[in-house]
N, C-alpha and C positions, 0 to 999 in steps of 0.2 A: 382568233383571227380578227374579230371586231376591234380588240384593243390595239393590235398592230396597225390596222388601217386607220384607226382614230389618231394614233401617234403620227402617222405619215401625213394625215390631213392637217393636223395642227402645225407640223413643220412647214407644210406647203403654203399655208395661209389662205384666207378667204378668196374665192373665185378660181383657185387652181383646179385644173382637171386631173382627176385620178386616172391611172391606167385602166384600160378596158378589162372586162371580165376574163377574156382569153389570156391577156398578158399576166393577170394576177394568178390565174390557174397555173400557167407555166412557171412563174416566179416562185410560188410557194408550194408547188407540187401537191395541190389539193383538188378536191372535186368542185365542179361547178355549183353544186348545192351548197357547199361550205362557203364559197365566195358570195353567193347570193344571199344567204342567211346573214352574213356579216354586214353586207351593204344595207340590207333591210333594217338591221338593228341601228346602223348609223343614221339612216333616214329618220327612224322613229325618234332617235335622240337629238335630231336637229343638227348633226355634225356635217352631213352632206345632203345635197339635193340632186335628183336625177332629172335630166331633160331628155325626153324621147328623141332619138335620132342624133343627139349631140354628146351624151355621155353623163358621167357622174362628176359633180363639182363640190368643192369645199364650200359649205354654207357660210354666208356672212355672219359675223359674230353679232349675236343679239344683245343690244344694250339692256341692262336690267331696268325693269319698270321702276320709275321713281316711287319711293315709299311715301306714304302720307300717314304720319303718326299724330296728326293734330287732334284726333279724337281723344287721345290720352289726356290732353289739357282739360277736357270736360270731366273725364272720369276721375283723374287724380286730384283735380283742384289745386289748391296751394300746397307747396311742399313743406312738410314739417321738419325736414332735415336741415340742420344748421351746422355748417362746417367752418364757421368763423374762427380764424386763428390756426386751424389744423392744416390748411393747405400750405401755409408758409413753413410750419414746423416739420412737415413731412416732405417738403419739396427737395428734390435732388436733381443732379444732372444739369446744373447751371455753372459751368466752369469759369465763366467770366465774372461771377459774383463771389465775394467773400461771404460765407454763410453764417451770419450772426443771428439768424432767425431760426435755424434748424434746432429741433428739440432733442437731439441725441449727441453724445460725445463722438469725437472723430474716431475712425476705425483703428488708428494706431494705439488708442488706449485699451482696446480689447484684444490686440494682437498677441498678447502673451497667454491668453486662455486657450487650452487645447480643445476647442469646441468641435472642430472637424473630427478629430480622433475620437472624442467621446461619442459623437453621433455615429461614427462608423462602428464603434464597439457596441453601441445600443442596437444597431440594425442587425447585428449577428446574434443577439440574444434569442434563445428559443422562446417562441410565443410572443415576441415583442409586437407583432402586428395584430395580435388578438385584442379585443376590447380590454382596456385597463379598468381598475375600479372607478366607479363614477366620481367619487370624491377625490381621487388622485392616488398615486402610489403611496403606500404606507411609509416608505422611507422618506419620500419627499414631504409628506405631511408632517412627519416627525421633525425634519430639519427646519421647516418653516415654523413649526410650533416652538422649537428652541429659540429661533431668532426673534420671534415676536413676543414670546413669553406666555404662551398658552398651551393647553393640552393638544396633542395631535388630533383628538376627537373634535376640536373646535376649528379645524382647518379644512377648507375646500380649495383644491388646486384649480386655477383658472388659466386661460390663455392670455395672460397679461392683465394690467390694471384697468385698461379701458373696458374690457369685457366685464370685469368684476364690478366696476362702478355702475355699468348699465344694469346688471343683475340687481344690485342693491336698490338703486333708485326705483326701478319698476316694481320690485317686490314690496316696497313699503309705501310709496307715494302714488296715489291715483292721479291720472291726468286732471289738470286744472288746479291741483293743490300746490302749495309753495314748498320750495327747498331753500334753506338759508345757505349762503355762500360767504365764507370769510374772504374779503376782497382786499387787494386784487387776487384773482383766482386763476386756476388752470382752465383754459378754454375748452379742453376736451371734456371736462365734467359739465361745463355749461352746455355744450353741444348735446350731450346725452339728455340732460333735463329738458331742454327746449324741444328736442326731437320726440320726447315722450309726452309732450303737452303739459309739462310742469312749469311752474312760475318761479324763475330765479330771483331771489331777494338778497340784496347785498347787506353784509354786516362788516363795516370797515374795521381796520386795525391800524397799528402803528409799529414801531420797531420791536415791541414786545409781543406782537401778534394780535390776534382778534381781541376786540374790546368787549369784555363780558357785559358791561352796562348797555352797550348797543345791542348785544345779543338778547338781553332781557326785553328791550323795547320791541325788537323785531318779532319775538315770540308773542308778546302781548297783542301785536297788530295782526299777525298772520295765523297764529295757532299751528305753526309748522310742526311736522313730525321729525324732520331730518335737518341736521347741520352738516355741511361738508367743509372740511378744512385740512390743511397740510401743516401740522404743528411743528414739523422739523424741516427746515430749509425750504420754506414755501416757494412755489413757482408762481410768480416770477421774482418776488422781492428778496428771497433767501432768508426771510425772518424766521425766528424760532420762538414758539410760544413759551413765555416765561413760566417758571415754576409756580408762581402765585396765580397766574392766569390759567394754568392747567387745572389747578384745584378749583378755581371759580367756574370754569367751563363745565367741569364734571358736576359741580354743585347745582348749576343751572339745569343741566340735563336731568339730574335726579329729581328736582322739584317740578319740572315740566313734562316728565315722561318723554324725553327727547332722545332720538338716536343721533349719535355723533359718528359720522363717517370719517375715519382717520385715513387719509391718503399718505402712507409712509413711503412715498416714491423714492426718496433720496437716502434710504437707510444705509446704503453702501457708497454714498457720494459725499462724505464729509471731506474737509480739507486738512485734517490732521488733529483737530481739537476733539475732546470727548463729545460723543453724540448722545443726546437725551434718549431714554428708553421710550418705546412706543407708549402712547397714551393709554392703550387698553390694559396695560399692566396695573394701572391705578384704579381700574374699574372692574370689580368682580360681579357686577349686577347686570351686565349685558347691554349697557347704554352705548358703549363704543364698539363699532365694527371697523376693523382695520383691514386695509388692502396694501399689498406690497408686490413688487415685481423684480425679476432679474434682468429685465430688458434694458434699462438704462445703464446699470452697472456692468452687465455682461456684454450683450450685443443686441442690436435691434431685432434680429431674427430669433433671438432666444425668448420667445413670447411665452414665458411661464411666470405665473404669479400666484397669489393666494388671497383668500378671504379668511379672516379670523373673526368668529362670532360666537356668542354664547346665548343659550336659551332657545325659545321657540323660533326666533327669527332665523336661526341657523338652518333649521329644517326647511323653512320656506325658501331660503336662498339656494339650498342644495336641490330642491325640487325644480326651481326655475332654471338653474344651471343645466339640469338634466334635459328639460324641455328644449332649451336653446340649442345645445349641440352634443348631448349625450355624455361626452367625456373629452378630456384633453389628450392630444396625440401621445400615445405610449412611448414611441421612440424619443420624442422630444423630452418627455418627463425623465426617462432613463438617462439621457445625455445630461440633463440639468443636474440631477443628483450626483452623477459621476463628477461633474465639474466642481460643484460647490463643496463637495466633501474631499476634493483633492488638495494637495499642498499648494497647488498653483493658485487657488482662489484667494487665500489670505494674502499671498504676495501681490496678487493682482489688485486687491482692494487697497493695499498700502501704496503701491506705485500710482494707482489712479488718484488717490488723495494727494500725493506729492505733486503730480502733474497738474491737477486742477488748482491746487494752492499756488503753484508757481504762475499759472496763467492768470488767475484772478489778481495776484499781486502785480504782475506786469501790466494788466489792463488798468488797474487802479492808478498806478503811477502815470501811465500815458494819459488817462483822462484828466487827472488833476493837473498835469502839466499843460496839455493842449486845450482843454475845455474847462477851465477852473470854475466857470459859473454854472456848470451842470452839477447837480448834487446827487449823491447816492450813499448808501451804506454798504461797505464791502461785505459780501456774504461769507459765512464760515462753512458753507456747504452748498451743494447744488451746482447748477450749470450756468447761471446767468446773473447779470447785474441789472437792477431796476433803476434806470437813469431818469431823474426828474429834469425836465427841460426848463431853461430860464423863462420867466414870465414873458408872454407875448410871442414866443416862438411856436409856430404852427406845427403841430405833431404830424398831421397828414402830409403837409408839404415837405417836411424834413424826411419822412419815410420815402417819398417819391424821389427827392433830390439825392438821397443816399443811394438809391438803386441806380440812378443815372451815373453816380460815381463808382459803381461796381461793388456796392455794399448792401446786403440784405439784412434788415433789422426788423424786430418784432414791434408792430404798432401797439402802444399801450392800451388803446381802446379794445383790443382783442381780449385783454385780461380783466376788463371791467364789465359791469352790468349797466347797460344804457348805451345810447348811440353817440354820446358826446365824447370828444377826445379826452384822454386822461391826463395829458401833459407829460407823458412818460414814453420811454422806449425800453424794450427788453433786449439786452445785448447778451447773447450766448457766447461765452468764451471757450466752451468745451469743444467746439467743432473746428477751431483754429489752433495752429501751433503757437507756441509762445512767441516765435519770431514773426508771425503774421500780424500780431496784435497792434504794433505801432502803425503799420500800413492801414489797418482797419480804422483806427482812431483818426489818422490823417484824412481818410476819405470821409469820415463823419464830419470832421472840421470843414472840409471843402463843401460838403452838402449844406452845412449851416451857413457858410458864407454865401452860397448860391441863393438860399432862401431869403437872406437878409439883404441881398444886393439891390 
């Protein structure tokens, strides 16, 4: 009865008078005691108020007391969480902008994968909602092991690359110590290091990838334990570590007792040319720790990845993964192994390579035609072009002007270490169709004209 009267009071609105007790007794055919108990309950809950001699009225709605969370400023102090570059890469829901800053391929590239059907099948498996093995499903560990080139015993399944990198950095590098980054670099890895209180140290490279001579200098200066790099189709510049430099990096790692964290994020995002094998295949002694993920090649929601590691560090990583979140979702693991072992996966990888290759070729042609004084090296894999700006053109102003023209681009400073502009833009071609790319370049040209006006 109290719920019925509360609903009536809500419909009537503040200040409205409810029918008297006798009228309610007649209407609902209940006892006077029942009506009185219901009204007493509503008075206690602040829904109605009684006025002797006048009746029962709907109470005025109480405004919530303003909260004061300023005390948290003192307790929390400065925030160690740095999301530089991630907000743009993850931003969605801006229909008025062409998204050349987004970090994922467009949904049409993953539309041929039977993900929903695989997840539905996984949900019907007996025991699928029970805890899976902490290190991951044996079948999925075996598949990742084959792809990376290590034993399944060396594989830990993770919920994507970001989680894997967080585990590795925290497991090896104490707060306050340095991590070396091949630059330009992935801002998500920088964010992890900075949030953990680690010091990010740049090691520049060129078209052949990280420079081993600069790596030696950085190690002499910092005594760092970890180098982070993407040797295959690095984000953002798309560079591939040359065969000679692969050997030199591994030699430096062996001499200095260095862990090399290989982010093999683009393993299935080549544009058609042969893809170098993971760096870990050339290192039997446990210096290289490789991470990879199905998220970029499959779908953003397919957050399944893996860590490949040898030696004592593997046990430490497995223990920290357990502490962080026990295990990776069983249904998602079952769906993932269903998809990657189906005939659809190989076809999907081929079609994605063809589509990305066509898009980068179109973007290359448009940039060279419309903006010939901007320089870049066309990538052979990955999702973006690293565009060097002409001397004197303000990077920050160009990013703002592009947005005013309806184009979102990645500021080069987000992929650098330091606060100064890098003189570059990251242009993701993977989230636009081939036919949208000329319009995107035209908008960038209009932005450049506005900056220089």
